N, C-alpha and C positions, 0 to 999 in steps of 0.2 A: 540295751535291750530291755523289754518289759520284764519286770520281776514278779508282778502280781496280776491276777485276773479275777474278775467276778463273773460268774455265770448266773444270769437272772432266770430263776426257775420256779417262781412262786405263783405263776398264773394258773387259771383254771383250764386253759386250753380249750375254750369253748368252740373254736373253729375246727378242732380235731375230735369233737364228739362223734360217736359214742365211746370211742376207745379211752378218752381221757376221763371218763367217769370213774374208771378203776385204775388207770395207769397215768402217772404224771407225764407231761410232755417229754421231759428229759429222759424218761425211761422207755419210751416207745422204741421198739426194735427196728432198726434200719440196716440192711446189709449185715445181718447176724450180729449186730452190736447195738447197745443202748445209744440213743440219739446223741446225748451229751458226751458219751465216751469217745465219739469221733473227735470232738473238739478238744477234750482233755488230752487225748493222745497227741494231737497236733501241737497243743500248747507245751506239753512236757517235752516233746521232741525239739521244740524251739527254745528250750531252756527257761521257760516260765517257772519260777521257783515256788510260788504259792498260788493255789487255785481255791477260791471260795465259792460257795453255792448258796444262793438265797433260797428260802423255803417258806411255804405257806400251805398250799393245797396238797393233800396226800403226803404230808411231810415224813411220816414213818416209812413210806415206800422209798422216798428219796434217800433217807438215812441208810436204809439197808442196801439200796442199789449203788450208792456212791461213797460210802464211808471209807473205802480203801483207795478211792481215786482223788478225793479232794482233801484239802488241809483243814477246812472248817466250814461249818454251816452258819448262815446268818438268818436269824428269824425276822421275817417281814410280815408276820401275821397281823392283819388289821392295819397295815402300813402301805404307803405308796411305794412305787418302784425305786424312788431315789432315797428312801429312808436310810439305807446302808451307807450312803455317802456322807450324810450329815450327822448321823446319830449312833455310829458304831465305832469299833476300834480302827476302822479305816479312815475316819474323818480327819486325822492329823497327818496322814501320809502325804509327803511333799515330793511326789514323783508321779509320772504318768502311769496309770493302771489301765488295763484293757478290760472293757465290759462287753460281754456278748450275751445274746439271748440263748436260751437252752435249746431252741428248736431250729437251729441252722447247722449245716455242715459246711465248713469253709476251709479253704487253703489260701492264705494270703502271705505275702512277703512281710513278715513282722519287722525285719530290720529296716526295710524301706518305709514302712508305716511309722516306726519309731523315729527315723531320721526326718520324715516329713513333719511330724509333730514339732520337732525342734526348729525346722526351717520356717514353720509358721509362728515362731516366737513363743512356743509352749503355751498354747491357749488353755483356758480353764477347762473347756470341753471341745473335743474335736469329733465330729461324726464322720463315719466312713461310708461314702456312697458307693453303689455298684451300678453297672450299666443295666438299664431297664430292658425288658424283653417284650416284644410285641405279643399281645394277647393275654398277658398276665398283669393283673392289677396289683399295684403295690402302693407304698407311701412314696409318692414322687417328691423329689427335692429340687428346688430351683435355687441357684446361687450365682452371685457375682463377686469376683475378686475374693474368693474363699470365704464369703459370708453367705449364710442361708438367707434367702429373701422370701421364700414361700414353701410351705409343705401342703401337699394336696393329694387326695385319692382320685380326683377327677381331672385336674389340669396336668396332662401328660408332660413328662420331662424326659430327658435323656438318662436320668439317674433315679434310682430308688435309694431310700435309706436302708442300709443293710441291717441295722440294729446294732452294729458294732460301734462302740464309742471309746475314745481315749479321754480319761478324766484325771485331773490332778485334784484330789479331794481337798487338800489344804487350801489351794488357790481358790477353788470354787466356794468353799465355806467362808473364806475371807471376804469375797465379793458379796456373797449372800448376807453375811453379817452386816456389811456396810449398808446394803439395800434395806434391810429390815430393822436396822438400828440396834443390833445386839452388842 
């Protein structure tokens, strides 16, 4: 089972303005609970041992809102979303970790997802698609034989990218090092 999770929560939340001018996306109240608290409860209930949260925008709010719910915060100020995989204490982890965006509420069979990761021969990165819904625009994903062939906002597909990913940081960093000659 997954032991570690990273919640990506450093974005500005521009699509949720004006509320995110003062409140980070992760802290928006949905059904009487902070948005990311839904995910954190689900993950803890599924025996995820360590939950980390990235921060950038309105970081002091995130610290006060989630200090008792997550194990550590990862500074991504002035960095891209993948910074934590290549340049933090997570970079040498040699096991699959689950990465989720802060602005979703989900319930997924994590055991099945974990098993699927290994059935696919433990890829460096595995994205988790979800069924698309008529009338809602998303990031459509097209794939053949478990490989992504196209991402599009306009070329409709049966699936969206959910934002959930499974990453083995050590494996990913190894292949990145080979590509850039480190």
